PLY file of the C-alpha trace (Angstrom):
ply
format ascii 1.0
element vertex 71
property float x
property float y
property float z
element edge 70
property int vertex1
property int vertex2
end_header
-21.81 -1.56 -7.98
-21.23 0.71 -5.00
-21.79 4.40 -5.67
-19.42 6.70 -3.79
-20.03 10.29 -2.84
-17.41 12.93 -3.63
-16.46 12.99 0.07
-15.97 9.23 0.11
-13.89 9.38 -3.07
-11.74 12.14 -1.57
-11.28 10.16 1.67
-10.33 7.02 -0.26
-7.95 9.03 -2.43
-6.22 10.39 0.65
-6.03 6.93 2.21
-4.64 5.53 -1.05
-1.93 8.20 -1.21
-0.99 7.54 2.42
-0.74 3.79 1.88
1.29 4.25 -1.32
3.74 6.49 0.55
4.04 4.01 3.41
4.60 1.21 0.86
7.40 3.22 -0.78
8.94 4.01 2.61
8.92 0.33 3.56
10.51 -0.55 0.23
13.31 1.94 0.89
13.80 0.68 4.45
13.93 -2.95 3.32
16.43 -2.07 0.59
18.64 -0.17 3.03
18.56 -2.94 5.64
19.40 -5.66 3.13
22.21 -3.64 1.55
23.81 -2.72 4.87
23.77 -6.32 6.17
23.16 -5.01 9.69
19.42 -5.57 9.57
17.79 -8.26 11.64
16.33 -10.96 9.37
13.14 -11.07 11.44
12.75 -7.31 11.13
13.18 -7.49 7.36
10.61 -10.30 7.18
8.12 -8.27 9.24
8.64 -5.25 7.01
8.12 -7.36 3.90
4.93 -8.82 5.36
3.65 -5.31 6.18
4.55 -4.19 2.65
2.52 -7.06 1.14
-0.44 -6.21 3.37
-0.26 -2.59 2.23
-0.13 -3.70 -1.42
-3.33 -5.71 -0.91
-4.99 -2.71 0.73
-3.86 -0.44 -2.12
-5.33 -2.82 -4.70
-8.60 -2.98 -2.77
-8.92 0.82 -2.57
-8.01 1.19 -6.24
-10.73 -1.30 -7.16
-13.23 0.74 -5.17
-12.19 3.96 -6.90
-11.82 2.48 -10.38
-14.32 -0.37 -10.75
-13.96 -2.81 -13.64
-15.90 -1.78 -16.69
-17.30 -4.67 -18.68
-17.02 -3.80 -22.34
0 1
1 2
2 3
3 4
4 5
5 6
6 7
7 8
8 9
9 10
10 11
11 12
12 13
13 14
14 15
15 16
16 17
17 18
18 19
19 20
20 21
21 22
22 23
23 24
24 25
25 26
26 27
27 28
28 29
29 30
30 31
31 32
32 33
33 34
34 35
35 36
36 37
37 38
38 39
39 40
40 41
41 42
42 43
43 44
44 45
45 46
46 47
47 48
48 49
49 50
50 51
51 52
52 53
53 54
54 55
55 56
56 57
57 58
58 59
59 60
60 61
61 62
62 63
63 64
64 65
65 66
66 67
67 68
68 69
69 70
């Protein structure tokens, strides 16, 4: 298991918060574009792909901050 310093934990926490906010912003943008029917399908697909990538990155950071505990 990788041991993190307090500075590393703080940096990862900040990165996690940033990625979560970007994920929420993309979700709102995708919702708005699909509801307005003026959005370009390719743009919506790119935004969805970026959102999925962010979700994977969020999960990875969370696993670094909260490692699995085998009970």
